[in-house]
PAKEZA-982272 format. One record per residue: residue number from 1; residue in one letter; z, y, x of N, C-alpha, C in turn. Coordinates in steps of 0.02 Angstrom, whole numbers, plus 50000, padded with zeros to 5 digits. Example, Ala and Ser with C-alpha at 12.3 -4.5 7.8 and 13.67 -1.06 7.14 Angstrom:
REM residues 2
+-----+------+-------+-------+-------+-------+-------+-------+-------+-------+-------+
|  nr | rest |   n.w |   n.v |   n.u |  ca.w |  ca.v |  ca.u |   c.w |   c.v |   c.u |
+-----+------+-------+-------+-------+-------+-------+-------+-------+-------+-------+
|   1 |    A | 50390 | 49716 | 50660 | 50390 | 49775 | 50615 | 50390 | 49835 | 50660 |
|   2 |    S | 50354 | 49888 | 50642 | 50357 | 49947 | 50684 | 50394 | 50002 | 50645 |
+-----+------+-------+-------+-------+-------+-------+-------+-------+-------+-------+
***
This chain:
REM residues 191
+-----+------+-------+-------+-------+-------+-------+-------+-------+-------+-------+
|  nr | rest |   n.w |   n.v |   n.u |  ca.w |  ca.v |  ca.u |   c.w |   c.v |   c.u |
+-----+------+-------+-------+-------+-------+-------+-------+-------+-------+-------+
|   1 |    X | 50344 | 48208 | 46713 | 50387 | 48263 | 46748 | 50416 | 48244 | 46813 |
|   2 |    X | 50438 | 48176 | 46813 | 50467 | 48152 | 46872 | 50415 | 48151 | 46941 |
|   3 |    X | 50347 | 48129 | 46921 | 50301 | 48133 | 46968 | 50291 | 48203 | 46992 |
|   4 |    X | 50283 | 48247 | 46951 | 50278 | 48314 | 46975 | 50330 | 48345 | 47021 |
|   5 |    X | 50391 | 48323 | 47002 | 50448 | 48349 | 47039 | 50449 | 48307 | 47106 |
|   6 |    X | 50431 | 48242 | 47107 | 50425 | 48205 | 47172 | 50383 | 48236 | 47219 |
|   7 |    X | 50314 | 48261 | 47184 | 50264 | 48290 | 47231 | 50287 | 48359 | 47258 |
|   8 |    X | 50324 | 48392 | 47218 | 50352 | 48454 | 47240 | 50399 | 48443 | 47305 |
|   9 |    X | 50448 | 48391 | 47287 | 50503 | 48384 | 47338 | 50463 | 48358 | 47396 |
|  10 |    X | 50414 | 48310 | 47402 | 50379 | 48284 | 47455 | 50335 | 48337 | 47491 |
|  11 |    X | 50311 | 48392 | 47460 | 50286 | 48442 | 47496 | 50336 | 48484 | 47536 |
|  12 |    X | 50397 | 48494 | 47498 | 50457 | 48530 | 47541 | 50470 | 48495 | 47594 |
|  13 |    X | 50488 | 48422 | 47591 | 50501 | 48393 | 47644 | 50450 | 48401 | 47714 |
|  14 |    X | 50388 | 48394 | 47693 | 50340 | 48396 | 47738 | 50344 | 48469 | 47770 |
|  15 |    X | 50352 | 48524 | 47731 | 50355 | 48590 | 47765 | 50414 | 48592 | 47811 |
|  16 |    X | 50471 | 48569 | 47790 | 50531 | 48573 | 47822 | 50534 | 48534 | 47883 |
|  17 |    X | 50498 | 48479 | 47885 | 50484 | 48432 | 47944 | 50446 | 48459 | 47995 |
|  18 |    X | 50392 | 48490 | 47971 | 50342 | 48528 | 48014 | 50369 | 48591 | 48045 |
|  19 |    X | 50414 | 48615 | 48012 | 50450 | 48681 | 48048 | 50509 | 48664 | 48098 |
|  20 |    X | 50520 | 48599 | 48122 | 50572 | 48589 | 48162 | 50542 | 48611 | 48233 |
|  21 |    X | 50587 | 48633 | 48272 | 50561 | 48665 | 48342 | 50549 | 48606 | 48390 |
|  22 |    X | 50507 | 48624 | 48438 | 50484 | 48560 | 48475 | 50539 | 48535 | 48521 |
|  23 |    X | 50591 | 48578 | 48546 | 50653 | 48557 | 48577 | 50689 | 48504 | 48541 |
|  24 |    X | 50691 | 48503 | 48474 | 50729 | 48461 | 48434 | 50700 | 48392 | 48418 |
|  25 |    X | 50643 | 48370 | 48451 | 50615 | 48303 | 48450 | 50650 | 48256 | 48479 |
|  26 |    X | 50645 | 48199 | 48436 | 50675 | 48143 | 48453 | 50637 | 48077 | 48458 |
|  27 |    X | 50656 | 48024 | 48485 | 50606 | 47965 | 48496 | 50661 | 47908 | 48503 |
|  28 |    X | 50641 | 47858 | 48465 | 50680 | 47788 | 48471 | 50630 | 47734 | 48469 |
|  29 |    X | 50646 | 47681 | 48492 | 50597 | 47624 | 48492 | 50627 | 47565 | 48530 |
|  30 |    X | 50604 | 47506 | 48518 | 50632 | 47443 | 48547 | 50616 | 47440 | 48615 |
|  31 |    X | 50560 | 47455 | 48648 | 50540 | 47450 | 48713 | 50525 | 47514 | 48753 |
|  32 |    X | 50504 | 47557 | 48713 | 50476 | 47621 | 48743 | 50477 | 47681 | 48693 |
|  33 |    X | 50471 | 47732 | 48724 | 50475 | 47794 | 48673 | 50436 | 47857 | 48704 |
|  34 |    X | 50395 | 47895 | 48680 | 50364 | 47948 | 48706 | 50365 | 48004 | 48666 |
|  35 |    X | 50383 | 48067 | 48691 | 50379 | 48134 | 48655 | 50323 | 48173 | 48677 |
|  36 |    X | 50303 | 48216 | 48629 | 50247 | 48260 | 48647 | 50267 | 48299 | 48712 |
|  37 |    X | 50214 | 48316 | 48762 | 50229 | 48348 | 48829 | 50262 | 48414 | 48819 |
|  38 |    X | 50301 | 48434 | 48857 | 50333 | 48498 | 48859 | 50295 | 48537 | 48925 |
|  39 |    X | 50254 | 48601 | 48902 | 50227 | 48647 | 48952 | 50282 | 48683 | 48987 |
|  40 |    X | 50283 | 48677 | 49043 | 50329 | 48708 | 49092 | 50290 | 48762 | 49135 |
|  41 |    X | 50306 | 48827 | 49148 | 50270 | 48873 | 49181 | 50311 | 48932 | 49223 |
|  42 |    X | 50287 | 48951 | 49260 | 50313 | 49013 | 49293 | 50259 | 49067 | 49298 |
|  43 |    X | 50276 | 49129 | 49290 | 50228 | 49188 | 49298 | 50249 | 49221 | 49359 |
|  44 |    X | 50203 | 49222 | 49409 | 50223 | 49250 | 49473 | 50203 | 49326 | 49472 |
|  45 |    X | 50244 | 49373 | 49492 | 50203 | 49438 | 49495 | 50171 | 49445 | 49550 |
|  46 |    X | 50133 | 49509 | 49561 | 50115 | 49531 | 49623 | 50167 | 49546 | 49678 |
|  47 |    X | 50157 | 49527 | 49730 | 50207 | 49527 | 49790 | 50173 | 49553 | 49850 |
|  48 |    X | 50197 | 49605 | 49878 | 50169 | 49634 | 49928 | 50225 | 49648 | 49976 |
|  49 |    X | 50202 | 49650 | 50045 | 50253 | 49670 | 50093 | 50211 | 49706 | 50156 |
|  50 |    X | 50244 | 49764 | 50173 | 50209 | 49801 | 50222 | 50253 | 49824 | 50286 |
|  51 |    X | 50236 | 49801 | 50339 | 50271 | 49806 | 50399 | 50235 | 49857 | 50452 |
|  52 |    X | 50264 | 49898 | 50482 | 50226 | 49945 | 50531 | 50251 | 49944 | 50592 |
|  53 |    X | 50217 | 49965 | 50647 | 50236 | 49967 | 50710 | 50199 | 50030 | 50729 |
|  54 |    X | 50250 | 50088 | 50746 | 50211 | 50135 | 50772 | 50186 | 50136 | 50848 |
|  55 |    X | 50142 | 50175 | 50868 | 50103 | 50157 | 50932 | 50166 | 50162 | 50988 |
|  56 |    X | 50151 | 50123 | 51043 | 50206 | 50132 | 51088 | 50210 | 50187 | 51136 |
|  57 |    X | 50169 | 50244 | 51122 | 50170 | 50296 | 51174 | 50233 | 50320 | 51161 |
|  58 |    X | 50268 | 50318 | 51106 | 50341 | 50349 | 51095 | 50393 | 50319 | 51133 |
|  59 |    X | 50387 | 50265 | 51161 | 50449 | 50219 | 51191 | 50475 | 50272 | 51246 |
|  60 |    X | 50548 | 50269 | 51241 | 50577 | 50310 | 51289 | 50580 | 50387 | 51281 |
|  61 |    X | 50546 | 50407 | 51224 | 50557 | 50477 | 51209 | 50597 | 50501 | 51155 |
|  62 |    X | 50600 | 50560 | 51141 | 50651 | 50583 | 51074 | 50609 | 50580 | 51010 |
|  63 |    X | 50544 | 50551 | 51007 | 50511 | 50553 | 50954 | 50528 | 50483 | 50917 |
|  64 |    X | 50541 | 50498 | 50848 | 50563 | 50434 | 50815 | 50501 | 50380 | 50822 |
|  65 |    X | 50541 | 50324 | 50800 | 50496 | 50258 | 50802 | 50443 | 50254 | 50748 |
|  66 |    X | 50451 | 50301 | 50699 | 50406 | 50295 | 50644 | 50351 | 50357 | 50651 |
|  67 |    X | 50344 | 50394 | 50708 | 50310 | 50449 | 50715 | 50256 | 50429 | 50760 |
|  68 |    X | 50205 | 50458 | 50760 | 50147 | 50455 | 50819 | 50126 | 50523 | 50849 |
|  69 |    X | 50139 | 50530 | 50911 | 50123 | 50594 | 50940 | 50051 | 50584 | 50961 |
|  70 |    X | 50015 | 50639 | 50930 | 49948 | 50647 | 50936 | 49939 | 50666 | 51007 |
|  71 |    X | 49887 | 50642 | 51044 | 49866 | 50666 | 51117 | 49849 | 50743 | 51108 |
|  72 |    X | 49885 | 50775 | 51157 | 49885 | 50846 | 51167 | 49826 | 50875 | 51206 |
|  73 |    X | 49796 | 50930 | 51201 | 49742 | 50949 | 51245 | 49778 | 50970 | 51313 |
|  74 |    X | 49746 | 50960 | 51369 | 49772 | 50967 | 51438 | 49732 | 51025 | 51465 |
|  75 |    X | 49672 | 51040 | 51438 | 49633 | 51091 | 51469 | 49584 | 51117 | 51412 |
|  76 |    X | 49535 | 51155 | 51424 | 49486 | 51187 | 51382 | 49438 | 51139 | 51354 |
|  77 |    X | 49437 | 51081 | 51374 | 49384 | 51029 | 51362 | 49386 | 51018 | 51279 |
|  78 |    X | 49441 | 50994 | 51256 | 49435 | 50978 | 51176 | 49430 | 51045 | 51132 |
|  79 |    X | 49432 | 51107 | 51152 | 49430 | 51158 | 51116 | 49355 | 51163 | 51090 |
|  80 |    X | 49346 | 51174 | 51018 | 49282 | 51153 | 50994 | 49264 | 51083 | 50991 |
|  81 |    X | 49301 | 51038 | 50993 | 49291 | 50965 | 50991 | 49355 | 50934 | 50960 |
|  82 |    X | 49372 | 50876 | 50984 | 49419 | 50834 | 50956 | 49458 | 50787 | 51013 |
|  83 |    X | 49518 | 50759 | 51003 | 49548 | 50705 | 51024 | 49565 | 50655 | 50985 |
|  84 |    X | 49557 | 50591 | 51007 | 49575 | 50535 | 50968 | 49631 | 50502 | 50999 |
|  85 |    X | 49681 | 50475 | 50948 | 49747 | 50441 | 50959 | 49744 | 50379 | 50921 |
|  86 |    X | 49780 | 50321 | 50951 | 49786 | 50262 | 50918 | 49845 | 50281 | 50876 |
|  87 |    X | 49843 | 50256 | 50809 | 49903 | 50268 | 50767 | 49945 | 50211 | 50759 |
|  88 |    X | 49969 | 50200 | 50705 | 50008 | 50139 | 50690 | 49983 | 50076 | 50667 |
|  89 |    X | 49999 | 50021 | 50678 | 49975 | 49959 | 50662 | 50021 | 49928 | 50605 |
|  90 |    X | 49987 | 49894 | 50550 | 50021 | 49863 | 50501 | 50015 | 49795 | 50488 |
|  91 |    X | 50075 | 49751 | 50473 | 50064 | 49687 | 50456 | 50070 | 49682 | 50374 |
|  92 |    X | 50026 | 49649 | 50345 | 50021 | 49645 | 50259 | 50021 | 49570 | 50246 |
|  93 |    X | 50072 | 49568 | 50203 | 50080 | 49501 | 50163 | 50071 | 49509 | 50092 |
|  94 |    X | 50031 | 49482 | 50060 | 50025 | 49489 | 49987 | 50002 | 49428 | 49958 |
|  95 |    X | 50003 | 49420 | 49888 | 49980 | 49363 | 49855 | 49926 | 49372 | 49813 |
|  96 |    X | 49908 | 49440 | 49814 | 49839 | 49471 | 49785 | 49799 | 49506 | 49839 |
|  97 |    X | 49749 | 49526 | 49811 | 49710 | 49559 | 49853 | 49738 | 49632 | 49863 |
|  98 |    X | 49742 | 49659 | 49913 | 49775 | 49729 | 49931 | 49737 | 49783 | 49951 |
|  99 |    X | 49768 | 49837 | 49951 | 49730 | 49902 | 49971 | 49788 | 49942 | 50010 |
| 100 |    X | 49775 | 49975 | 50071 | 49816 | 50017 | 50100 | 49788 | 50078 | 50106 |
| 101 |    X | 49834 | 50127 | 50083 | 49811 | 50195 | 50076 | 49851 | 50244 | 50114 |
| 102 |    X | 49822 | 50303 | 50126 | 49855 | 50363 | 50166 | 49855 | 50425 | 50118 |
| 103 |    X | 49899 | 50473 | 50135 | 49895 | 50533 | 50114 | 49938 | 50580 | 50154 |
| 104 |    X | 49926 | 50642 | 50165 | 49976 | 50690 | 50193 | 50018 | 50718 | 50128 |
| 105 |    X | 50085 | 50737 | 50162 | 50130 | 50755 | 50108 | 50119 | 50829 | 50099 |
| 106 |    X | 50072 | 50863 | 50125 | 50065 | 50933 | 50119 | 49991 | 50946 | 50141 |
| 107 |    X | 49963 | 51008 | 50125 | 49891 | 51022 | 50143 | 49887 | 51058 | 50208 |
| 108 |    X | 49946 | 51083 | 50239 | 49943 | 51110 | 50301 | 49994 | 51078 | 50346 |
| 109 |    X | 49991 | 51083 | 50411 | 50041 | 51066 | 50461 | 50091 | 51120 | 50459 |
| 110 |    X | 50158 | 51106 | 50475 | 50210 | 51146 | 50483 | 50203 | 51166 | 50570 |
| 111 |    X | 50222 | 51222 | 50568 | 50214 | 51245 | 50644 | 50278 | 51267 | 50671 |
| 112 |    X | 50302 | 51242 | 50727 | 50365 | 51268 | 50763 | 50345 | 51290 | 50831 |
| 113 |    X | 50367 | 51351 | 50854 | 50347 | 51377 | 50916 | 50348 | 51445 | 50922 |
| 114 |    X | 50337 | 51472 | 50984 | 50353 | 51543 | 50995 | 50306 | 51591 | 50965 |
| 115 |    X | 50256 | 51571 | 50934 | 50213 | 51612 | 50912 | 50213 | 51629 | 50828 |
| 116 |    X | 50205 | 51688 | 50807 | 50201 | 51701 | 50742 | 50127 | 51682 | 50711 |
| 117 |    X | 50116 | 51634 | 50666 | 50055 | 51617 | 50639 | 50060 | 51634 | 50558 |
| 118 |    X | 50001 | 51648 | 50536 | 49982 | 51655 | 50461 | 49939 | 51605 | 50432 |
| 119 |    X | 49908 | 51579 | 50472 | 49850 | 51515 | 50444 | 49868 | 51457 | 50484 |
| 120 |    X | 49914 | 51413 | 50461 | 49930 | 51352 | 50486 | 49873 | 51304 | 50490 |
| 121 |    X | 49867 | 51250 | 50544 | 49817 | 51195 | 50539 | 49828 | 51170 | 50473 |
| 122 |    X | 49756 | 51153 | 50455 | 49751 | 51119 | 50391 | 49754 | 51047 | 50397 |
| 123 |    X | 49771 | 51009 | 50346 | 49772 | 50932 | 50369 | 49698 | 50905 | 50369 |
| 124 |    X | 49644 | 50943 | 50346 | 49583 | 50923 | 50355 | 49551 | 50920 | 50425 |
| 125 |    X | 49587 | 50955 | 50475 | 49577 | 50955 | 50536 | 49595 | 50878 | 50578 |
| 126 |    X | 49640 | 50843 | 50532 | 49655 | 50769 | 50557 | 49611 | 50715 | 50511 |
| 127 |    X | 49571 | 50673 | 50554 | 49535 | 50626 | 50517 | 49560 | 50557 | 50541 |
| 128 |    X | 49547 | 50509 | 50502 | 49573 | 50439 | 50519 | 49519 | 50390 | 50502 |
| 129 |    X | 49527 | 50332 | 50542 | 49481 | 50274 | 50532 | 49529 | 50220 | 50552 |
| 130 |    X | 49492 | 50154 | 50529 | 49528 | 50091 | 50539 | 49499 | 50054 | 50589 |
| 131 |    X | 49462 | 50087 | 50640 | 49438 | 50053 | 50701 | 49432 | 50106 | 50753 |
| 132 |    X | 49445 | 50087 | 50817 | 49442 | 50125 | 50873 | 49377 | 50164 | 50886 |
| 133 |    X | 49320 | 50126 | 50861 | 49257 | 50164 | 50875 | 49258 | 50219 | 50830 |
| 134 |    X | 49287 | 50228 | 50775 | 49291 | 50282 | 50736 | 49239 | 50288 | 50686 |
| 135 |    X | 49204 | 50235 | 50672 | 49153 | 50225 | 50618 | 49181 | 50241 | 50549 |
| 136 |    X | 49151 | 50281 | 50507 | 49165 | 50290 | 50439 | 49229 | 50335 | 50444 |
| 137 |    X | 49247 | 50383 | 50481 | 49300 | 50422 | 50486 | 49310 | 50465 | 50410 |
| 138 |    X | 49371 | 50484 | 50394 | 49379 | 50511 | 50332 | 49427 | 50574 | 50354 |
| 139 |    X | 49416 | 50636 | 50321 | 49468 | 50695 | 50329 | 49522 | 50681 | 50291 |
| 140 |    X | 49582 | 50686 | 50316 | 49647 | 50680 | 50292 | 49663 | 50727 | 50226 |
| 141 |    X | 49683 | 50709 | 50174 | 49703 | 50750 | 50125 | 49769 | 50740 | 50096 |
| 142 |    X | 49792 | 50782 | 50042 | 49853 | 50757 | 50006 | 49844 | 50721 | 49953 |
| 143 |    X | 49775 | 50687 | 49951 | 49775 | 50631 | 49897 | 49765 | 50570 | 49926 |
| 144 |    X | 49788 | 50507 | 49900 | 49785 | 50451 | 49927 | 49706 | 50417 | 49939 |
| 145 |    X | 49698 | 50399 | 50001 | 49625 | 50377 | 50016 | 49636 | 50304 | 50054 |
| 146 |    X | 49583 | 50266 | 50039 | 49589 | 50193 | 50069 | 49587 | 50191 | 50144 |
| 147 |    X | 49637 | 50158 | 50176 | 49621 | 50146 | 50246 | 49584 | 50080 | 50261 |
| 148 |    X | 49614 | 50024 | 50227 | 49590 | 49959 | 50232 | 49603 | 49919 | 50163 |
| 149 |    X | 49565 | 49865 | 50155 | 49589 | 49826 | 50106 | 49578 | 49751 | 50131 |
| 150 |    X | 49603 | 49699 | 50096 | 49595 | 49625 | 50113 | 49613 | 49583 | 50058 |
| 151 |    X | 49599 | 49517 | 50065 | 49614 | 49469 | 50028 | 49690 | 49441 | 50032 |
| 152 |    X | 49723 | 49410 | 49984 | 49784 | 49387 | 49978 | 49799 | 49344 | 50042 |
| 153 |    X | 49852 | 49356 | 50071 | 49863 | 49319 | 50140 | 49929 | 49330 | 50167 |
| 154 |    X | 49951 | 49292 | 50210 | 50014 | 49297 | 50240 | 50012 | 49336 | 50311 |
| 155 |    X | 49946 | 49347 | 50327 | 49942 | 49373 | 50396 | 49890 | 49431 | 50391 |
| 156 |    X | 49882 | 49476 | 50344 | 49832 | 49527 | 50343 | 49858 | 49584 | 50395 |
| 157 |    X | 49814 | 49619 | 50419 | 49827 | 49676 | 50475 | 49782 | 49730 | 50460 |
| 158 |    X | 49810 | 49780 | 50483 | 49769 | 49854 | 50479 | 49793 | 49897 | 50529 |
| 159 |    X | 49743 | 49935 | 50565 | 49760 | 49981 | 50611 | 49741 | 50052 | 50588 |
| 160 |    X | 49763 | 50110 | 50619 | 49751 | 50163 | 50598 | 49734 | 50207 | 50672 |
| 161 |    X | 49676 | 50240 | 50670 | 49664 | 50285 | 50723 | 49646 | 50359 | 50700 |
| 162 |    X | 49677 | 50403 | 50741 | 49673 | 50479 | 50720 | 49634 | 50512 | 50759 |
| 163 |    X | 49595 | 50566 | 50735 | 49552 | 50611 | 50776 | 49582 | 50684 | 50748 |
| 164 |    X | 49596 | 50728 | 50793 | 49616 | 50788 | 50792 | 49570 | 50836 | 50813 |
| 165 |    X | 49542 | 50882 | 50766 | 49486 | 50931 | 50783 | 49523 | 50991 | 50814 |
| 166 |    X | 49497 | 51024 | 50855 | 49513 | 51094 | 50880 | 49452 | 51150 | 50875 |
| 167 |    X | 49482 | 51212 | 50847 | 49435 | 51267 | 50852 | 49424 | 51283 | 50921 |
| 168 |    X | 49366 | 51315 | 50937 | 49344 | 51335 | 51003 | 49376 | 51397 | 51019 |
| 169 |    X | 49406 | 51433 | 50963 | 49452 | 51495 | 50979 | 49519 | 51486 | 50999 |
| 170 |    X | 49535 | 51496 | 51066 | 49604 | 51492 | 51084 | 49645 | 51542 | 51039 |
| 171 |    X | 49630 | 51589 | 51010 | 49675 | 51629 | 50982 | 49687 | 51610 | 50909 |
| 172 |    X | 49652 | 51562 | 50890 | 49665 | 51530 | 50817 | 49730 | 51515 | 50808 |
| 173 |    X | 49759 | 51521 | 50748 | 49824 | 51505 | 50742 | 49836 | 51427 | 50743 |
| 174 |    X | 49779 | 51382 | 50733 | 49790 | 51316 | 50729 | 49804 | 51290 | 50809 |
| 175 |    X | 49779 | 51333 | 50851 | 49780 | 51316 | 50919 | 49843 | 51355 | 50959 |
| 176 |    X | 49887 | 51391 | 50922 | 49959 | 51410 | 50944 | 49989 | 51374 | 50986 |
| 177 |    X | 50027 | 51385 | 51054 | 50062 | 51343 | 51082 | 50124 | 51328 | 51045 |
| 178 |    X | 50139 | 51255 | 51039 | 50198 | 51240 | 50993 | 50182 | 51177 | 50960 |
| 179 |    X | 50229 | 51151 | 50919 | 50229 | 51089 | 50884 | 50194 | 51097 | 50808 |
| 180 |    X | 50144 | 51056 | 50801 | 50109 | 51067 | 50741 | 50120 | 50993 | 50713 |
| 181 |    X | 50151 | 50985 | 50651 | 50165 | 50916 | 50620 | 50150 | 50925 | 50550 |
| 182 |    X | 50137 | 50860 | 50530 | 50118 | 50842 | 50450 | 50153 | 50770 | 50442 |
| 183 |    X | 50183 | 50761 | 50377 | 50205 | 50697 | 50360 | 50146 | 50654 | 50337 |
| 184 |    X | 50143 | 50592 | 50345 | 50088 | 50557 | 50314 | 50123 | 50492 | 50270 |
| 185 |    X | 50109 | 50479 | 50215 | 50137 | 50433 | 50164 | 50076 | 50368 | 50170 |
| 186 |    X | 50105 | 50309 | 50183 | 50066 | 50253 | 50186 | 50078 | 50206 | 50121 |
| 187 |    X | 50031 | 50178 | 50079 | 50060 | 50143 | 50019 | 50015 | 50085 | 50017 |
| 188 |    X | 50046 | 50033 | 50014 | 50016 | 49970 | 49996 | 50017 | 49954 | 49915 |
| 189 |    X | 49952 | 49938 | 49896 | 49953 | 49912 | 49817 | 49911 | 49854 | 49815 |
| 190 |    X | 49928 | 49817 | 49767 | 49889 | 49753 | 49744 | 49858 | 49767 | 49677 |
| 191 |    X | 49798 | 49795 | 49665 | 49778 | 49828 | 49614 | 49760 | 49762 | 49556 |
+-----+------+-------+-------+-------+-------+-------+-------+-------+-------+-------+
***
């Protein structure tokens, strides 16, 4: 009976000893002592930073610094065609691969001017590209679309170029004299 009880107590002691937390380990010795290694770690979240500089055509005007004034037609040449304008440039810092996206905050431009219009300019008349040669342009929509993407970096950059199309009909509402404006939302994500 004593043997059986000793075996049960011995098992209990082993169970209790193995249940001791790792931070409670102790060590003693005459000349040296070593404990089991302690794993130390940090979990770094995705970190992104987006800084913009609007094109400098607005310097010294009443246009806010975060706005881009599209080049206006000066004669009949662009009607039935388009005019390109350099948009904002971005500096991107990210510890993950990143994607810069853009969308319009509405499906049509707002109009302010002397005319009465019933069919405002649609955002689809505004296209964008990430290069001045305008290769691979996309028509603006109210859904996010990719402008550029890149690898993790402390020095990522992206630029936007706009192309505004004009109807050949000078009597069209989209060509009415006045200001046609639409807000654009830029978003940087690290998927």
